[in-house]
C-alpha positions in Angstrom: -10.0 -4.4 -4.0 -8.5 -1.0 -3.3 -5.1 -0.2 -2.0 -4.3 3.3 -0.7 -0.7 4.4 -0.3 -0.3 7.1 2.4 2.6 9.4 3.2 2.9 12.6 5.2 2.3 15.0 2.4 0.7 12.8 -0.3 3.0 13.8 -3.1 6.3 12.2 -4.2 6.9 9.3 -1.9 3.4 7.9 -1.9 3.2 8.3 -5.7 6.5 6.4 -6.1 5.2 3.6 -3.9 1.9 3.5 -5.9 3.9 3.0 -9.1 6.0 0.3 -7.5 2.9 -1.5 -6.1 1.3 -1.4 -9.6 4.5 -2.9 -11.1 4.6 -5.7 -8.5 0.9 -6.5 -9.0 1.5 -6.6 -12.8 4.5 -9.0 -12.2 2.2 -11.2 -10.0 -0.4 -11.2 -12.8 -3.0 -9.5 -10.6 -5.8 -7.5 -12.2 -8.8 -5.6 -10.8 -6.9 -4.0 -7.9 -7.2 -0.3 -7.7 -4.1 1.5 -6.3 -4.0 5.2 -5.5 -2.1 7.5 -3.1 -3.0 10.2 -0.6 -1.6 12.2 2.2 -2.3 10.9 5.7 -4.7 13.7 6.7 -7.0 12.9 3.7 -7.1 9.2 4.2 -10.2 7.9 6.0 -11.4 4.6 7.5 -13.1 2.6 4.8 -11.5 4.5 1.9 -9.4 1.3 1.0 -9.3 -2.4 1.8 -5.6 -2.2 2.5 -3.4 0.8 3.3 0.4 1.0 2.6 2.7 3.3 4.5 6.3 3.6 5.6 7.0 2.6 9.2 7.2 6.2 10.5 3.5 6.8 9.9 2.2 3.3 9.8 0.9 3.4 13.4 -1.4 6.3 12.4 -2.5 4.7 9.2 -3.2 1.4 11.0 -6.0 3.3 12.8 -7.8 3.4 9.5 -7.7 -0.3 8.7 -5.4 -3.1 7.6 -2.0 -1.6 6.9 1.2 -2.9 5.3 4.1 -1.1 6.9 7.3 -0.8 4.8 10.7 -0.4 6.4 12.1 0.9 3.1 9.8 2.4 0.6 12.2 1.7 -2.4 12.9 -2.0 -1.5 11.1 -3.9 -4.1 11.8 -7.2 -2.5 10.2 -6.2 0.8 7.2 -4.7 -1.1 6.8 -7.9 -3.1 7.0 -10.1 -0.1 4.5 -8.1 1.9 2.0 -7.7 -1.0 2.2 -11.4 -1.8 1.5 -12.3 1.8 -1.5 -10.0 2.0 -2.9 -11.3 -1.3 -2.4 -14.9 -0.2 -4.1 -14.1 3.2 -7.1 -12.7 1.3 -7.2 -15.7 -1.0 -6.5 -13.6 -4.1 -3.2 -15.2 -5.0 
């Protein structure tokens, strides 16, 4: 499984969210999930199984595939809840 974190410029905020996602996946005991980051304009349909973005660009990212929209990119509780729900939905957790 591949998760791609998108932000407007593909630099700081998406990289920070990537690190947070990796930490949450580690806490959940999940392995074999590739997590990377990109700017919105470089992301393409099929480049990931699940995309993660903040709510301001999530509607654009959702055109590429399944998207987790975050209200607050630094809220670990929200990230954990939404990642857990997605992993359960896919039968991975």
